[in-house]
N, C-alpha and C positions, 0 to 999 in steps of 0.2 A: 673435307678439308678447303675445298675452294671456296665455301661459301664463310668461313672464318677468316681466310684472308682477306676476301672481298669483303667483309665486314671492317675489318683492321684497317685495311687503306683506304676506305669510305671515310672511316673517322680522324685518319691522318690529313687526307685531301680537304675534308671538313675543316679540321683544323686552320689548314693552310689557307684556304679561301676566305675562312672567316676574316684571317690578317692582309691578304693581297688581293682580295677581291673576284669576283668568278667570271666577269662579262669578257675580258681579255686573257684568259687562263689557258695557256699552254701547257702540252702534255710533257714535254722534255723536263721544264723546270721543276713542274709537281712531283714527277716521278721521282727525280733526284731530292726534292726536300723531304719526301717521304718514305725515301729509301726502297725506291721501286723502279722500274722502267716503263718507258711508254708500251712496249710491247704487253708486259703483265696488265697495266690498266685496261688495255683494249682488249683483251682474254676477257678479264673479269668483269668489264662493262659493256662490252660488244661496240663500242664505238666513242669517241669526244663526247659526243649529244647523249649515251646512254650515262657517262660518269655526270654531265651536266644535271639530267632527269633526277639523277640519284643522289647527288649534293640539293638540289632543289629539295627534293621529298626528305630528306634530312634538316634542312632548316625549316621547313614548314612542321614538321614534328616537334622542334623545339619550340617555336611560335605556338604552336596548338597546347603543348603542354603547360605552357605558363596561361593561355586563353582559357585553359577547361579547368584550371582550379576554381574553389569555389570563391566566388565575386559576391559581394555584398548585392541586396536586390536593390533594383531600380538601374537602369540604362546608364542614366548621371553617375550614380555612386559606383556602379560597375566601370564605367569610363575612368572615374578617377583612380580608382584600384588599377586599373591596367595601366596607366599614365606612370604609377609610381614605378611600374617595372620598368616601362619604356625609358623613361627618364634616369634611370640608375645607370651610371657611367661603367658596371661591371658589363652592360648588355648593348653597348654599342658595336662590337664588331660584328654581333647576328643582326642587329638591327642595320648596319650599313649594307650588310650582304643582301638580307630583304629588300631594303630600297633598291639596290642595284638589281635585283632580279625582277623584282616588279615594274621598276623602270623598262629594263630589256623585255617583258612581256607584254606590254600593251600594245594593243593591233597586231600581234605576230599569232597568225592561224595555224602554224606549224611548225614543228622543231622541240626541241627541247624546252626553250620558255613558254611554249604555248600555253595559256591557261593557266599559268600560275597568279597573275595579278587578279584575274577574276574570282580563281579559287581562293584567293587569301581575304578578298573581301566577303564571300559568302560565308567561309570561317569566322570572322570577326562578327557579322552580323548575326550570325546563329549564337555564338559567344554572349552577346548584348541581347539576344532575345530571350535566353535563359533564364536571366537576369529580371525582365519585365514579368509583372504578373499576367495572367494569361488573357485577362479582358483586352489588356494595351496590346501584347504581343502579338494576337491575332487580327489588331486593327489595322486599317492603313495609317494611324496615328503612330502607332507604334512603330511600325516600319520607319515612318520618317522621322521620328524619335531616335532610333538607333541608327539611322543611315548619319543624321546629324552628327551625334556622339563619333561616330567613326569618322568622320569629315572633321572635326576637332582634333582626336588623335593623330590622324595620319598629316593633318599640315602641322601641327607640333610638333610631332617626330622629325619631321623633314626642318623645321626650323631648328631645332636642338642640333640634330646631326649638321646643318650647316654653320651653326652659330659659337655652340657650345655652352650658348646663355641659357642654361637649367631653369636660374629662378627666374628669369623675365617670362618665360615659355611657361613654368609651371602656375606661376600666377594667372597668365593669359587661361589656360585650361580650366583651373578652378572658377573664373569668374563666368568663363562659358558653361562649364558642367554643376557650378554650385553657386550660382551668383548672391544667393543673402548669405552664404557663409563668411 
């Protein structure tokens, strides 16, 4: 019973933080918004840090679900396919949450944020590696290539979230990842 209730409240809390953010999350308003109490949340997640860890894991699972779908071969083509998802307005709340958690975790060695940014970089690089042919994937140049694709995507994502100018940024992504197209 506890596991089912925990899962239910995690999903509700996840929907809540996708709309309100996670950095300044307070248990009392969260609990009220999702029909629970701070005491129940602390019981189910052991602490506020435990809840934050669970929410970050939930966000990462959504991200990985998209990133592990079948992508076209080649790091650039895969990057363009990922960009289409990143640029879709329907995904903005998840991506704002991701950026918030990513920024909060940079340089943090302990606590609920620790390792989130580094873990997502590793996730994205692995996805892009799977799109590369083995001879490229297993070379230093292949790693540099997918790192460059990731840098373009991450920078473009920040730009779109800051400005909302999807057309301009998409044109820039296409220029970087498909210059002859």
